C-alpha positions in Angstrom: 23.2 -16.0 -9.3 21.5 -16.4 -6.0 20.9 -12.7 -5.8 19.1 -12.7 -9.2 16.9 -15.6 -8.1 16.0 -13.8 -4.9 15.2 -10.6 -6.8 13.0 -12.5 -9.2 11.2 -14.1 -6.3 10.7 -10.8 -4.5 9.3 -9.1 -7.6 6.9 -12.1 -8.2 5.7 -12.0 -4.6 5.2 -8.2 -4.8 3.2 -8.5 -8.0 1.1 -11.4 -6.6 0.2 -9.3 -3.5 -0.6 -6.3 -5.7 -3.0 -8.3 -7.9 -4.6 -10.1 -5.0 -5.5 -6.9 -3.3 -6.6 -5.2 -6.5 -9.5 -7.7 -7.0 -11.5 -6.6 -3.9 -10.7 -2.9 -4.6 -12.0 -3.3 -8.2 -15.4 -4.5 -6.8 -15.7 -1.5 -4.5 -14.7 1.0 -7.2 -17.7 0.1 -9.3 -20.2 0.6 -6.5 -22.0 3.9 -6.5 -22.7 3.6 -2.7 -19.1 3.8 -1.7 -18.2 7.2 -0.2 -15.3 9.3 -1.5 -13.6 9.3 1.9 -13.2 6.0 3.7 -14.5 5.5 7.2 -12.1 5.2 10.1 -12.8 1.4 10.2 -11.7 0.9 6.6 -8.7 3.2 7.1 -7.6 0.8 9.9 -8.1 -2.1 7.6 -6.1 -0.5 4.8 -3.1 0.1 7.1 -3.7 -3.2 8.9 -3.6 -1.8 12.4 -6.0 -2.3 15.3 -8.7 0.4 16.0 -7.4 2.7 18.7 -3.7 2.2 17.7 -1.3 4.9 18.7 0.2 7.3 16.2 3.6 5.6 16.3 2.1 2.3 15.3 0.0 3.9 12.6 3.0 5.7 11.2 5.1 2.5 11.1 2.3 0.6 9.3 2.0 3.6 6.8 5.7 3.5 6.1 5.7 -0.2 5.6 2.8 0.0 3.1 4.4 2.9 1.3 7.6 0.9 0.8 5.5 -2.1 -0.4 3.3 -0.3 -2.9 5.4 2.7 -4.1 4.9 3.1 -7.9 8.6 3.8 -8.4 9.4 0.2 -7.5 7.4 -0.9 -10.5 9.0 1.4 -13.1 9.8 -1.6 -15.3 6.4 -3.3 -14.8 3.4 -3.2 -17.1 1.3 0.0 -17.2 -1.6 -1.9 -15.6 0.4 -2.8 -12.5 1.8 0.7 -12.2 -1.8 2.1 -12.3 -2.9 -0.4 -9.6 0.1 0.7 -7.4 -0.9 4.3 -7.9 -4.5 3.6 -6.8 -3.3 1.6 -3.8 -0.9 4.5 -2.8 -3.8 7.0 -3.0 -5.8 4.7 -0.8 -2.9 4.3 1.7 -2.2 8.1 1.8 -5.9 8.8 2.4 -6.2 6.3 5.2 -3.0 7.7 6.9 -4.2 11.2 6.6 -7.6 10.3 8.1 -6.1 8.4 11.0 -3.4 11.1 11.7 -6.1 13.8 11.9 -7.9 11.7 14.5 -5.7 13.0 17.3 -4.7 16.3 15.8 
């Protein structure tokens, strides 16, 4: 019983975070001035790391975000939430790719 309550709470918290982060992202999608590739500054913000962070810190933040927003975790959720998770994953992957190329 306690496990079901915890699982319900965890899913609710995950969906709340997903929706809360989708609102600012929706505003930026409609803007024609937004570049296709994010700047390094926004890539740091997406992964929630400090500018100048080392590769190990960036990788850990990337893995944490991947676990949090992976679309497979939402296979039973509504299609809208699955699409939001896919958009967020693309954003996270692009940010990680950009920051990992910084040193390489």
